[in-house]
C-alpha positions as CSV (number, residue, x, y, z in Angstrom):
1,M,9.3,-35.1,33.1
2,R,6.0,-34.8,31.0
3,K,6.4,-33.5,27.5
4,L,5.0,-29.8,27.4
5,Q,2.6,-29.1,24.8
6,I,1.0,-25.8,23.8
7,S,-2.8,-25.7,23.3
8,D,-3.8,-24.7,19.6
9,R,-0.2,-25.2,18.5
10,D,-1.0,-24.4,14.9
11,I,-2.6,-21.3,15.5
12,M,-0.1,-20.3,18.4
13,S,2.7,-20.9,15.7
14,I,1.0,-18.6,13.3
15,A,0.4,-15.8,16.2
16,I,4.1,-16.1,17.2
17,Q,5.6,-16.0,13.7
18,Q,3.4,-12.6,13.2
19,E,4.5,-11.3,16.5
20,I,8.2,-11.8,15.3
21,S,7.6,-10.2,12.2
22,R,5.9,-6.9,13.8
23,S,9.1,-6.0,15.5
24,E,12.4,-5.0,14.2
25,E,14.3,-6.3,17.3
26,A,12.4,-9.3,17.2
27,R,13.3,-10.1,13.6
28,Y,16.9,-9.3,14.4
29,D,16.6,-12.0,17.3
30,H,14.9,-14.4,15.1
31,R,17.8,-14.4,12.6
32,L,20.2,-14.4,15.3
33,H,18.9,-17.7,16.7
34,G,18.8,-19.0,13.0
35,V,22.7,-18.5,12.7
36,L,23.2,-19.8,16.1
37,L,21.7,-22.9,15.3
38,V,23.6,-23.3,12.0
39,S,26.7,-22.4,14.0
40,R,25.7,-25.4,16.4
41,G,25.5,-27.8,13.2
42,L,22.1,-27.9,12.1
43,S,21.6,-27.6,8.4
44,C,20.1,-24.6,7.1
45,Y,17.2,-27.1,5.9
46,K,16.5,-28.2,9.4
47,V,16.6,-24.7,10.9
48,A,14.4,-23.5,7.8
49,E,11.8,-26.2,8.9
50,L,12.0,-25.2,12.5
51,F,11.5,-21.7,11.8
52,G,8.8,-22.0,8.9
53,Q,11.3,-20.0,6.5
54,H,12.7,-21.1,3.1
55,S,16.0,-22.6,3.4
56,T,17.3,-20.0,1.0
57,T,16.4,-17.4,3.7
58,I,18.6,-19.0,6.3
59,Q,21.3,-19.4,3.8
60,R,20.9,-15.4,3.2
61,W,21.0,-15.0,6.8
62,V,24.4,-17.1,7.4
63,H,26.1,-15.5,4.4
64,S,25.0,-12.0,5.6
65,F,26.5,-12.8,9.2
66,E,29.8,-14.3,7.3
67,K,30.1,-11.1,5.3
68,D,28.9,-8.3,7.7
69,G,28.9,-9.8,11.2
70,F,26.1,-8.9,13.5
71,A,25.3,-5.7,11.5
72,G,24.3,-8.0,8.5
73,L,21.3,-9.4,10.4
74,A,20.0,-6.1,11.1
75,D,17.0,-4.5,9.1
76,F,18.0,-2.0,7.0
77,E,16.2,0.5,4.6
78,R,15.2,-0.7,1.3
79,P,15.3,1.8,-1.4
80,G,12.4,0.5,-3.4
81,R,11.6,1.7,-7.1
82,P,12.6,5.1,-8.2
83,K,9.9,7.6,-8.5
84,R,9.0,8.3,-11.8
85,L,8.2,12.0,-11.2
86,K,10.9,14.1,-10.0
87,V,10.4,16.8,-7.1
88,E,9.8,19.8,-9.5
89,Q,7.5,17.8,-11.8
90,W,5.4,16.8,-8.5
91,E,5.2,20.2,-7.3
92,A,4.2,21.5,-11.0
93,M,1.6,18.5,-11.2
94,S,0.3,19.4,-7.8
95,Q,-0.5,22.9,-8.9
96,D,-1.9,21.7,-12.1
97,L,-4.5,19.7,-10.2
98,R,-5.6,22.7,-8.2
99,K,-6.7,24.4,-11.6
100,H,-9.9,23.6,-13.5
101,P,-9.1,21.1,-16.3
102,R,-10.5,23.8,-19.0
103,E,-7.8,26.0,-18.0
104,L,-5.3,23.6,-19.3
105,G,-7.2,23.0,-22.4
106,Y,-9.1,19.8,-21.3
107,Q,-13.0,19.4,-22.2
108,Q,-13.7,17.7,-19.0
109,N,-15.0,19.6,-15.8
110,L,-13.3,17.4,-13.2
111,W,-9.9,15.5,-12.9
112,D,-10.0,11.7,-13.0
113,G,-7.4,9.0,-13.2
114,K,-7.7,8.9,-17.0
115,L,-7.2,12.7,-17.5
116,L,-4.2,13.0,-15.2
117,S,-2.6,9.8,-16.7
118,H,-3.2,11.7,-20.2
119,H,-1.8,15.2,-18.7
120,L,1.5,13.5,-17.3
121,R,2.2,12.2,-20.6
122,E,1.5,15.2,-22.6
123,F,3.2,17.6,-20.2
124,Y,5.7,15.6,-18.4
125,G,6.5,12.7,-20.7
126,V,5.8,10.3,-17.8
127,D,3.4,7.5,-18.6
128,L,1.4,6.2,-15.5
129,G,-1.6,4.2,-15.5
130,T,-5.2,5.3,-14.4
131,R,-4.8,3.6,-11.2
132,Q,-1.5,5.1,-10.2
133,C,-3.0,8.4,-10.9
134,Q,-6.1,7.8,-8.6
135,R,-3.3,6.8,-5.9
136,I,-1.6,10.3,-6.7
137,F,-4.9,12.0,-6.0
138,R,-5.4,10.1,-2.7
139,N,-1.9,10.8,-1.5
140,L,-2.5,14.6,-2.4
141,G,-5.5,14.5,-0.1
142,F,-8.1,14.9,-2.9
143,R,-11.2,12.8,-2.8
144,L,-13.2,11.4,-5.7
145,R,-16.0,13.6,-7.0
146,K,-18.4,12.0,-9.7
147,P,-20.5,14.4,-11.6
148,R,-24.3,13.9,-11.5
149,P,-25.8,13.3,-15.0
150,L,-28.8,15.6,-16.0
151,I,-31.1,13.9,-17.5
152,A,-32.8,15.7,-20.7
153,K,-36.0,17.0,-20.4
154,A,-36.5,15.7,-16.8
155,D,-39.3,17.2,-14.7
156,P,-37.7,18.7,-11.6
157,E,-40.9,17.9,-9.7
158,E,-41.0,14.4,-10.4
159,Q,-37.4,14.0,-9.4
160,D,-38.1,15.6,-6.1
161,A,-41.2,12.9,-5.7
162,F,-38.8,10.1,-6.6
163,K,-36.0,11.2,-4.0
164,K,-35.6,8.9,-1.1
165,T,-35.2,11.6,1.5
166,A,-37.2,14.7,2.1
167,K,-35.8,18.2,1.6
168,T,-34.3,19.8,4.5
169,G,-36.8,21.7,6.7
170,K,-39.6,19.6,5.8
171,K,-41.0,16.9,8.0
172,S,-42.0,13.3,6.5
173,R,-45.3,12.1,7.8
174,D,-44.5,8.6,7.2
């Protein structure tokens, strides 16, 4: 019998790995097959080479299986880093953002990441960076608004002439 080959095997290998990682059931089956190969006598290093994983990963699968059985190979919810703002603080901050910054004693007209970072530090004792504060705006459904600077002593007629688009209602003859 002739040896079977897959065309574009490097690309297909990557595609198969991605397909396995997409599905919770496929990841479980993948781990199950890895443990099966180890139980049949292959080393963790050989299984890792075949599966495109690190040998430590295969060792973790085997240890989890030994400890918890089949349940040890299933995906589980990972808690992640705890949130810095408590639920009450989050709700209060959300209400603060719906107010004008001047109502809270700030000189700015609009909220931005820097101001929110300062506000959280002063009012709630929570230190978050500017970028994280910008993510908070997005999570709460706010969108970025930038104030347009007014140039001192600018002529409004010259500004209108300089604009690329004509005012609404007027037709351009170009």
